[in-house]
C-alpha positions as CSV (number, residue, x, y, z in Angstrom):
1,X,0.0,0.0,0.0
2,X,1.4,3.4,-0.9
3,X,1.4,6.4,1.5
4,X,-1.3,8.1,-0.6
5,X,-3.5,5.0,-0.4
6,X,-3.0,4.8,3.3
7,X,-4.0,8.5,3.7
8,X,-7.1,7.9,1.6
9,X,-8.1,5.0,3.9
10,X,-7.6,7.2,6.9
11,X,-9.8,9.9,5.4
12,X,-12.5,7.4,4.5
13,X,-12.4,6.0,8.0
14,X,-12.7,9.5,9.6
15,X,-15.8,10.1,7.6
16,X,-17.2,6.7,8.6
17,X,-16.5,7.4,12.3
18,X,-18.2,10.8,12.1
19,X,-21.3,9.1,10.6
20,X,-21.3,6.3,13.2
21,X,-21.0,8.7,16.1
22,X,-23.9,10.7,14.9
23,X,-26.3,7.8,14.8
24,X,-29.0,8.4,12.2
25,X,-26.5,8.2,9.3
26,X,-24.7,5.1,10.6
27,X,-26.0,3.0,7.7
28,X,-24.3,5.4,5.3
29,X,-20.9,4.6,6.9
30,X,-21.1,0.8,6.0
31,X,-19.8,1.2,2.4
32,X,-16.8,3.2,3.7
33,X,-16.0,0.6,6.3
34,X,-16.3,-2.2,3.8
35,X,-13.9,-0.3,1.4
36,X,-11.4,-0.1,4.2
37,X,-11.0,-3.9,4.7
38,X,-13.0,-5.6,1.8
39,X,-10.1,-6.2,-0.6
40,X,-8.4,-8.2,2.2
41,X,-7.8,-11.8,1.1
42,X,-4.9,-12.9,3.3
43,X,-4.8,-15.2,6.3
44,X,-4.5,-12.4,8.9
45,X,-5.5,-8.7,9.0
46,X,-3.2,-6.3,10.9
47,X,-2.1,-2.7,10.8
48,X,-5.0,-1.0,12.3
49,X,-3.4,0.9,15.2
50,X,-6.1,3.3,16.3
51,X,-9.0,2.5,18.7
52,X,-11.4,4.5,16.6
53,X,-10.4,2.5,13.5
54,X,-10.5,-0.8,15.3
55,X,-14.0,-0.1,16.7
56,X,-15.3,1.0,13.4
57,X,-14.5,-2.2,11.6
58,X,-15.0,-4.7,14.5
59,X,-18.5,-6.0,13.5
60,X,-17.6,-6.3,9.8
61,X,-14.4,-8.3,10.6
62,X,-16.2,-10.5,13.2
63,X,-19.1,-11.3,10.8
64,X,-16.7,-12.4,8.1
65,X,-14.5,-14.4,10.5
66,X,-11.3,-12.5,9.5
67,X,-8.5,-13.1,12.0
68,X,-7.2,-9.7,13.2
69,X,-4.4,-8.6,15.4
70,X,-4.8,-5.4,17.4
71,X,-1.4,-3.6,17.8
72,X,0.0,-0.2,18.5
73,X,-2.2,2.4,20.1
74,X,-5.6,0.6,19.6
75,X,-6.2,0.3,23.3
76,X,-10.0,0.4,23.4
77,X,-11.1,-2.1,26.2
78,X,-14.2,-3.3,24.5
79,X,-12.4,-4.7,21.4
80,X,-11.2,-7.7,23.4
81,X,-13.4,-7.5,26.4
82,X,-17.2,-6.8,26.4
83,X,-17.3,-6.9,22.6
84,X,-14.6,-9.5,22.2
85,X,-14.5,-11.8,19.2
86,X,-12.7,-15.1,18.7
87,X,-11.2,-13.6,15.6
88,X,-9.7,-10.5,17.2
89,X,-6.8,-10.5,19.6
90,X,-4.2,-8.1,20.8
91,X,-0.5,-8.1,21.2
92,X,-0.4,-4.7,22.8
93,X,-2.1,-3.0,25.8
94,X,-5.7,-2.3,26.6
95,X,-6.5,1.1,28.2
96,X,-7.6,-0.6,31.4
97,X,-4.5,-2.6,32.1
98,X,-1.8,0.1,32.4
99,X,-3.5,1.9,35.2
100,X,-5.3,-0.9,37.2
101,X,-2.2,-1.9,39.2
102,X,-1.9,1.6,40.6
103,X,-5.3,1.4,42.5
104,X,-4.2,-1.2,45.1
105,X,-0.8,0.4,45.3
106,X,-2.1,3.9,46.0
107,X,-4.6,2.5,48.5
108,X,-2.7,-0.1,50.4
109,X,1.0,0.7,50.0
110,X,0.8,4.5,49.9
111,X,-2.2,4.9,52.2
112,X,-4.3,7.2,50.1
113,X,-7.8,6.5,51.4
114,X,-9.5,9.1,49.2
115,X,-8.5,10.6,45.9
116,X,-9.8,12.9,43.2
117,X,-9.4,11.4,39.7
118,X,-8.5,13.8,36.8
119,X,-8.7,12.7,33.2
120,X,-9.3,14.0,29.6
121,X,-12.8,14.0,28.3
122,X,-12.6,11.3,25.6
123,X,-12.9,7.5,25.6
124,X,-9.3,6.8,26.4
125,X,-9.4,9.1,29.4
126,X,-12.5,7.4,30.8
127,X,-11.1,3.9,30.2
128,X,-7.7,4.6,31.7
129,X,-9.0,6.3,34.7
130,X,-11.6,3.5,35.1
131,X,-8.8,1.0,35.4
132,X,-7.3,2.9,38.3
133,X,-10.6,3.8,39.9
134,X,-12.1,0.3,39.8
135,X,-9.1,-1.4,41.4
136,X,-8.7,1.5,43.9
137,X,-12.2,1.1,45.1
138,X,-12.0,-2.7,45.2
139,X,-9.0,-2.2,47.6
140,X,-11.4,-0.4,50.1
141,X,-10.6,3.2,49.2
142,X,-12.9,5.9,47.8
143,X,-12.9,8.3,44.8
144,X,-14.4,11.5,46.1
145,X,-14.6,13.5,42.9
146,X,-13.8,13.5,39.2
147,X,-12.2,16.3,37.3
148,X,-13.0,15.8,33.6
149,X,-10.8,18.1,31.5
150,X,-12.0,19.1,28.0
151,X,-9.4,18.1,25.4
152,X,-8.9,21.7,24.1
153,X,-8.7,23.3,27.5
154,X,-5.8,24.6,29.5
155,X,-4.8,22.2,32.3
156,X,-1.9,24.4,33.4
157,X,-4.1,25.9,36.1
158,X,-3.9,22.5,37.9
159,X,-0.2,22.2,37.8
160,X,1.0,25.8,38.6
161,X,2.2,26.4,42.2
162,X,0.0,28.8,44.1
Protein backbone atom coordinates (compact mmCIF):
# COMPACT_ATOMS: atom_id res chain seq x y z
CA UNK A 1 0.00 0.00 0.00
CA UNK A 2 1.38 3.41 -0.90
CA UNK A 3 1.45 6.37 1.47
CA UNK A 4 -1.28 8.06 -0.59
CA UNK A 5 -3.51 5.01 -0.44
CA UNK A 6 -3.02 4.81 3.31
CA UNK A 7 -3.95 8.46 3.73
CA UNK A 8 -7.07 7.89 1.63
CA UNK A 9 -8.09 5.00 3.88
CA UNK A 10 -7.65 7.22 6.94
CA UNK A 11 -9.80 9.93 5.38
CA UNK A 12 -12.54 7.42 4.51
CA UNK A 13 -12.40 6.05 8.01
CA UNK A 14 -12.65 9.50 9.59
CA UNK A 15 -15.82 10.08 7.59
CA UNK A 16 -17.18 6.67 8.61
CA UNK A 17 -16.53 7.39 12.27
CA UNK A 18 -18.23 10.76 12.08
CA UNK A 19 -21.30 9.10 10.57
CA UNK A 20 -21.29 6.32 13.15
CA UNK A 21 -21.01 8.66 16.12
CA UNK A 22 -23.94 10.74 14.92
CA UNK A 23 -26.29 7.77 14.76
CA UNK A 24 -28.97 8.45 12.16
CA UNK A 25 -26.45 8.21 9.34
CA UNK A 26 -24.70 5.08 10.60
CA UNK A 27 -25.96 3.00 7.68
CA UNK A 28 -24.26 5.39 5.25
CA UNK A 29 -20.90 4.55 6.85
CA UNK A 30 -21.11 0.84 5.96
CA UNK A 31 -19.76 1.17 2.39
CA UNK A 32 -16.83 3.20 3.71
CA UNK A 33 -15.97 0.59 6.35
CA UNK A 34 -16.28 -2.18 3.79
CA UNK A 35 -13.95 -0.31 1.44
CA UNK A 36 -11.36 -0.14 4.20
CA UNK A 37 -11.04 -3.91 4.66
CA UNK A 38 -12.97 -5.60 1.82
CA UNK A 39 -10.06 -6.17 -0.60
CA UNK A 40 -8.43 -8.25 2.16
CA UNK A 41 -7.80 -11.84 1.07
CA UNK A 42 -4.86 -12.88 3.26
CA UNK A 43 -4.81 -15.18 6.28
CA UNK A 44 -4.51 -12.38 8.88
CA UNK A 45 -5.50 -8.70 9.02
CA UNK A 46 -3.23 -6.34 10.94
CA UNK A 47 -2.06 -2.75 10.76
CA UNK A 48 -5.02 -0.96 12.33
CA UNK A 49 -3.40 0.91 15.21
CA UNK A 50 -6.14 3.34 16.32
CA UNK A 51 -8.98 2.51 18.73
CA UNK A 52 -11.41 4.46 16.57
CA UNK A 53 -10.45 2.47 13.47
CA UNK A 54 -10.53 -0.84 15.33
CA UNK A 55 -14.01 -0.13 16.73
CA UNK A 56 -15.30 1.04 13.35
CA UNK A 57 -14.51 -2.22 11.57
CA UNK A 58 -15.02 -4.66 14.47
CA UNK A 59 -18.47 -5.97 13.48
CA UNK A 60 -17.56 -6.30 9.81
CA UNK A 61 -14.43 -8.30 10.62
CA UNK A 62 -16.22 -10.50 13.16
CA UNK A 63 -19.11 -11.28 10.79
CA UNK A 64 -16.67 -12.38 8.09
CA UNK A 65 -14.46 -14.36 10.50
CA UNK A 66 -11.34 -12.45 9.47
CA UNK A 67 -8.51 -13.07 11.99
CA UNK A 68 -7.18 -9.73 13.15
CA UNK A 69 -4.35 -8.59 15.43
CA UNK A 70 -4.78 -5.39 17.45
CA UNK A 71 -1.45 -3.64 17.84
CA UNK A 72 0.04 -0.22 18.47
CA UNK A 73 -2.23 2.36 20.07
CA UNK A 74 -5.59 0.62 19.61
CA UNK A 75 -6.16 0.29 23.34
CA UNK A 76 -9.98 0.39 23.44
CA UNK A 77 -11.05 -2.05 26.15
CA UNK A 78 -14.21 -3.35 24.50
CA UNK A 79 -12.44 -4.69 21.40
CA UNK A 80 -11.16 -7.67 23.39
CA UNK A 81 -13.42 -7.45 26.45
CA UNK A 82 -17.18 -6.79 26.36
CA UNK A 83 -17.31 -6.89 22.57
CA UNK A 84 -14.57 -9.45 22.18
CA UNK A 85 -14.47 -11.82 19.23
CA UNK A 86 -12.73 -15.12 18.74
CA UNK A 87 -11.24 -13.57 15.57
CA UNK A 88 -9.73 -10.50 17.23
CA UNK A 89 -6.80 -10.54 19.64
CA UNK A 90 -4.20 -8.05 20.76
CA UNK A 91 -0.45 -8.07 21.15
CA UNK A 92 -0.37 -4.67 22.84
CA UNK A 93 -2.08 -3.00 25.80
CA UNK A 94 -5.68 -2.27 26.64
CA UNK A 95 -6.52 1.10 28.18
CA UNK A 96 -7.57 -0.58 31.43
CA UNK A 97 -4.49 -2.64 32.14
CA UNK A 98 -1.83 0.10 32.36
CA UNK A 99 -3.54 1.90 35.25
CA UNK A 100 -5.31 -0.88 37.16
CA UNK A 101 -2.22 -1.91 39.22
CA UNK A 102 -1.89 1.60 40.64
CA UNK A 103 -5.25 1.43 42.46
CA UNK A 104 -4.24 -1.17 45.06
CA UNK A 105 -0.76 0.37 45.28
CA UNK A 106 -2.11 3.85 46.03
CA UNK A 107 -4.65 2.50 48.52
CA UNK A 108 -2.70 -0.14 50.44
CA UNK A 109 0.99 0.72 49.97
CA UNK A 110 0.81 4.52 49.90
CA UNK A 111 -2.17 4.89 52.24
CA UNK A 112 -4.26 7.21 50.06
CA UNK A 113 -7.77 6.46 51.36
CA UNK A 114 -9.54 9.09 49.24
CA UNK A 115 -8.55 10.57 45.89
CA UNK A 116 -9.82 12.87 43.18
CA UNK A 117 -9.40 11.42 39.68
CA UNK A 118 -8.53 13.76 36.80
CA UNK A 119 -8.69 12.70 33.17
CA UNK A 120 -9.28 13.97 29.65
CA UNK A 121 -12.84 13.98 28.29
CA UNK A 122 -12.57 11.29 25.62
CA UNK A 123 -12.89 7.51 25.55
CA UNK A 124 -9.27 6.75 26.41
CA UNK A 125 -9.36 9.11 29.40
CA UNK A 126 -12.46 7.41 30.78
CA UNK A 127 -11.11 3.91 30.18
CA UNK A 128 -7.67 4.57 31.66
CA UNK A 129 -9.03 6.33 34.73
CA UNK A 130 -11.59 3.53 35.07
CA UNK A 131 -8.76 1.02 35.36
CA UNK A 132 -7.30 2.91 38.31
CA UNK A 133 -10.62 3.81 39.89
CA UNK A 134 -12.09 0.30 39.79
CA UNK A 135 -9.07 -1.36 41.40
CA UNK A 136 -8.66 1.51 43.91
CA UNK A 137 -12.24 1.10 45.14
CA UNK A 138 -11.95 -2.73 45.21
CA UNK A 139 -9.04 -2.20 47.60
CA UNK A 140 -11.36 -0.43 50.05
CA UNK A 141 -10.63 3.19 49.21
CA UNK A 142 -12.85 5.92 47.75
CA UNK A 143 -12.88 8.26 44.79
CA UNK A 144 -14.42 11.48 46.10
CA UNK A 145 -14.63 13.46 42.86
CA UNK A 146 -13.76 13.47 39.17
CA UNK A 147 -12.19 16.34 37.29
CA UNK A 148 -12.97 15.80 33.63
CA UNK A 149 -10.85 18.10 31.51
CA UNK A 150 -11.95 19.06 28.02
CA UNK A 151 -9.38 18.13 25.40
CA UNK A 152 -8.86 21.65 24.08
CA UNK A 153 -8.74 23.35 27.49
CA UNK A 154 -5.83 24.62 29.49
CA UNK A 155 -4.79 22.25 32.27
CA UNK A 156 -1.88 24.42 33.41
CA UNK A 157 -4.10 25.87 36.14
CA UNK A 158 -3.93 22.51 37.93
CA UNK A 159 -0.16 22.22 37.80
CA UNK A 160 0.96 25.77 38.63
CA UNK A 161 2.17 26.35 42.20
CA UNK A 162 -0.02 28.79 44.14
